[in-house]
C-alpha positions as CSV (number, residue, x, y, z in Angstrom):
1,M,-3.3,-4.8,-4.9
2,S,-1.3,-1.9,-3.5
3,G,1.3,-2.8,-0.8
4,R,3.3,0.7,-1.1
5,L,2.2,4.5,-0.6
6,A,3.7,7.7,-1.3
7,Q,3.2,10.8,1.1
8,F,5.4,13.4,0.6
9,T,3.0,16.2,0.5
10,P,1.6,17.7,3.9
11,P,-1.9,17.3,3.8
12,V,-2.8,19.8,6.5
13,A,-0.9,23.0,7.8
14,V,0.1,21.6,11.2
15,M,1.9,18.2,10.7
16,P,2.5,15.5,13.5
17,E,5.5,16.1,15.3
18,G,8.5,14.0,13.6
19,W,6.6,13.6,10.3
20,R,8.9,13.2,7.3
21,P,7.8,13.0,3.4
22,A,8.2,9.2,2.3
23,W,8.1,8.3,-1.1
24,N,7.9,4.4,-0.4
25,I,5.8,3.4,2.6
26,A,5.3,-0.3,3.4
27,P,3.1,-1.8,5.4
28,G,4.5,-1.8,9.3
29,K,5.6,1.7,8.9
30,P,4.2,5.2,10.0
31,L,1.4,6.5,8.0
32,L,-0.6,9.9,8.1
33,I,-4.3,9.4,8.4
34,L,-7.0,12.1,8.7
35,R,-10.1,11.2,11.5
36,K,-12.4,12.9,13.4
37,T,-11.7,13.4,16.9
38,A,-14.2,15.3,19.2
39,G,-16.0,16.7,15.7
40,N,-12.6,18.2,14.7
41,L,-10.5,16.8,12.0
42,E,-7.3,15.4,13.1
43,C,-4.1,14.6,11.3
44,A,-2.2,11.7,13.2
45,S,0.7,9.3,12.4
46,V,-0.1,5.7,12.9
47,L,1.1,2.2,11.9
48,W,0.3,1.0,8.7
49,N,-1.1,-2.5,10.1
50,L,-4.6,-3.0,11.8
51,T,-3.9,-4.0,15.3
52,P,-7.3,-4.1,17.5
53,T,-6.6,-4.5,21.0
54,W,-8.1,-7.8,21.3
55,L,-5.3,-9.3,18.7
56,K,-2.8,-11.6,20.2
57,Q,-0.9,-12.4,17.2
58,L,0.1,-9.1,16.2
59,D,1.9,-10.8,13.0
60,R,-1.5,-11.2,11.7
61,A,-2.3,-7.6,11.4
62,A,-3.9,-6.7,8.1
63,F,-2.6,-3.6,6.0
64,S,-5.8,-4.0,3.9
65,A,-9.5,-4.8,4.0
66,K,-12.1,-5.8,1.3
67,A,-14.6,-3.8,0.9
68,E,-17.2,-6.7,0.0
69,F,-16.4,-8.5,3.3
70,L,-16.0,-5.7,6.0
71,H,-19.4,-6.7,7.4
72,E,-18.4,-10.1,8.0
73,K,-14.8,-9.9,9.5
74,P,-14.5,-9.3,13.2
75,M,-11.1,-7.8,12.3
76,F,-13.1,-4.8,10.7
77,G,-16.4,-4.7,12.2
78,Q,-16.3,-2.2,15.1
79,A,-13.6,0.2,13.3
80,L,-16.1,0.1,10.3
81,A,-18.8,1.5,12.7
82,Q,-16.7,3.6,15.2
83,R,-13.3,4.3,13.8
84,R,-13.3,5.3,9.9
85,C,-10.4,7.5,8.6
86,L,-9.0,8.8,5.3
87,I,-5.5,8.1,3.8
88,P,-4.0,11.3,2.3
89,V,-1.4,10.1,-0.5
90,D,0.4,11.5,-3.4
91,G,0.0,8.1,-5.1
92,F,0.2,4.3,-5.0
93,F,2.1,1.8,-6.3
94,V,0.8,-1.6,-7.8
95,W,3.2,-4.6,-9.2
96,Q,2.2,-6.1,-12.6
97,V,2.9,-9.6,-13.1
98,Q,5.1,-9.8,-16.2
99,G,6.0,-13.5,-16.8
100,K,8.2,-14.5,-14.0
101,R,8.9,-10.8,-12.8
102,K,6.8,-8.2,-11.3
103,Q,6.9,-4.3,-12.8
104,P,6.1,-1.6,-10.3
105,W,3.7,1.2,-11.3
106,Y,3.2,4.4,-9.9
107,L,-0.4,5.8,-10.1
108,R,-1.7,9.1,-9.3
109,S,-4.3,12.0,-9.9
110,Q,-3.5,14.2,-12.9
111,K,-3.7,17.0,-10.3
112,G,-3.1,17.0,-6.5
113,G,-3.1,13.7,-4.4
114,L,-5.7,10.9,-3.8
115,T,-7.4,10.5,-0.9
116,L,-8.3,6.8,0.2
117,A,-10.8,5.0,2.6
118,G,-9.4,3.5,5.5
119,L,-9.9,2.1,9.1
120,W,-8.1,2.9,12.5
121,E,-7.5,1.0,15.5
122,R,-6.0,1.6,18.9
123,Y,-3.9,-1.0,20.5
124,S,-3.7,-0.3,24.6
125,L,-1.2,-1.9,26.9
126,D,-1.7,-2.6,30.5
127,D,0.5,0.2,31.5
128,G,-1.6,2.6,29.8
129,S,0.5,3.1,26.8
130,Y,-1.0,2.6,23.2
131,W,-0.3,2.7,19.7
132,D,-2.8,3.4,16.7
133,S,-2.7,1.6,13.5
134,C,-4.7,1.7,10.1
135,A,-5.5,-0.6,7.1
136,L,-6.6,0.7,3.5
137,I,-9.8,-0.6,1.7
138,T,-9.8,-2.0,-1.5
139,V,-12.6,-2.8,-4.2
140,P,-12.2,-4.4,-7.5
141,A,-10.1,-2.5,-9.8
142,K,-11.6,0.0,-12.2
143,G,-10.5,2.6,-14.6
144,L,-6.7,2.7,-15.2
145,P,-5.8,0.7,-12.3
146,A,-7.5,-2.6,-13.6
147,R,-4.7,-2.4,-16.5
148,L,-2.6,-3.9,-13.8
149,G,-4.4,-6.0,-11.4
150,E,-7.5,-7.2,-9.8
151,R,-7.9,-5.0,-6.9
152,M,-7.2,-1.1,-5.7
153,P,-7.5,1.2,-2.8
154,V,-11.0,3.1,-2.6
155,T,-10.2,6.5,-3.7
156,L,-12.8,8.9,-2.4
157,N,-13.9,12.5,-4.0
158,S,-14.7,15.4,-1.2
159,G,-18.3,14.4,-1.1
160,E,-17.8,11.0,-0.5
161,Q,-14.9,11.8,1.9
162,A,-17.5,13.8,4.3
163,I,-20.0,11.0,4.1
164,W,-17.3,8.3,5.1
165,L,-16.1,10.3,8.1
166,A,-19.7,11.4,9.4
167,N,-20.8,9.7,12.8
168,A,-24.4,9.9,11.3
169,T,-23.5,7.9,8.2
170,A,-25.6,4.5,8.7
171,T,-23.5,1.6,8.5
172,S,-25.5,0.1,6.0
173,H,-24.8,2.9,3.6
174,L,-20.9,2.5,3.8
175,Q,-20.5,-0.6,1.8
176,P,-22.4,0.9,-1.1
177,L,-20.3,3.9,-0.8
178,L,-16.9,2.0,-1.3
179,L,-18.1,-0.2,-3.9
180,N,-19.4,2.7,-6.1
181,A,-16.8,5.2,-5.6
182,S,-15.2,6.0,-9.0
183,S,-11.3,5.5,-9.8
184,L,-9.8,9.0,-9.3
185,V,-6.5,7.5,-10.7
186,G,-5.7,9.8,-13.7
187,M,-2.4,8.7,-14.6
188,M,0.2,5.9,-14.1
189,H,3.6,4.9,-15.1
190,P,6.3,2.3,-14.5
191,V,9.0,2.9,-11.9
192,N,12.4,1.3,-11.6
193,P,12.0,-2.2,-10.1
194,A,14.6,-1.1,-7.3
195,M,11.8,0.7,-5.5
196,S,10.4,-2.8,-4.7
197,S,12.8,-2.7,-1.9
198,P,11.3,-0.9,1.1
199,G,14.7,0.5,1.9
200,T,14.8,2.6,-1.4
201,Q,13.6,6.0,-0.6
202,G,13.5,9.4,-2.3
203,A,11.8,11.0,-5.2
204,Q,13.3,8.4,-7.7
205,C,10.8,5.9,-6.2
206,C,8.1,7.8,-8.2
207,T,10.1,8.7,-11.4
208,P,8.8,7.3,-14.7
209,S,10.8,4.7,-16.2
210,G,8.7,4.1,-19.4
211,R,5.7,5.8,-21.0
212,V,3.2,7.7,-18.7
213,I,-0.5,6.8,-19.6
214,T,-3.2,9.1,-18.8
215,E,-7.1,8.7,-18.4
216,V,-9.0,9.7,-21.5
């Protein structure tokens, strides 16, 4: 399962104030999302750890949610119905277990970036201030990601993105959309294990350290 993302290409022309490219984003760090606000598509910087207002133990915030159980979990139910978002990324990382060590791999499309399905929430404080947060959604791995592990983020094509964000989409249609979405990962390669440290940044995090494997 992916616990790191890369966002170094601006997904929209006008970016949120203070945004900087990032090649190794860990849960709990700022992450860009796209969401519908008053009918318009908005790019926002939020924290990658879903924190609903009712959550009392913030250390229990989830950075991912399994598509199979979204309807059953109080953590995700309301966000699924009302606060869906897209997470534009250049790629994501998966760790492959190799004996007693884990080898990080970088996965991406062959052209352009990937768009992941996500949920967002707003945590409001008594003084009127708030912060927004998100979680990505995972499904059983398919395609290239299945060679590395059992789970992968949901990757959506343009048509699926529109359906996912549309207020008119029935909640009952969302789970099939997620589970039936194809893997849009077109290539992957191992990277330097040094990027396993969240403090390691820069383009070297995504640089191949071995053979590049592409989807046939």
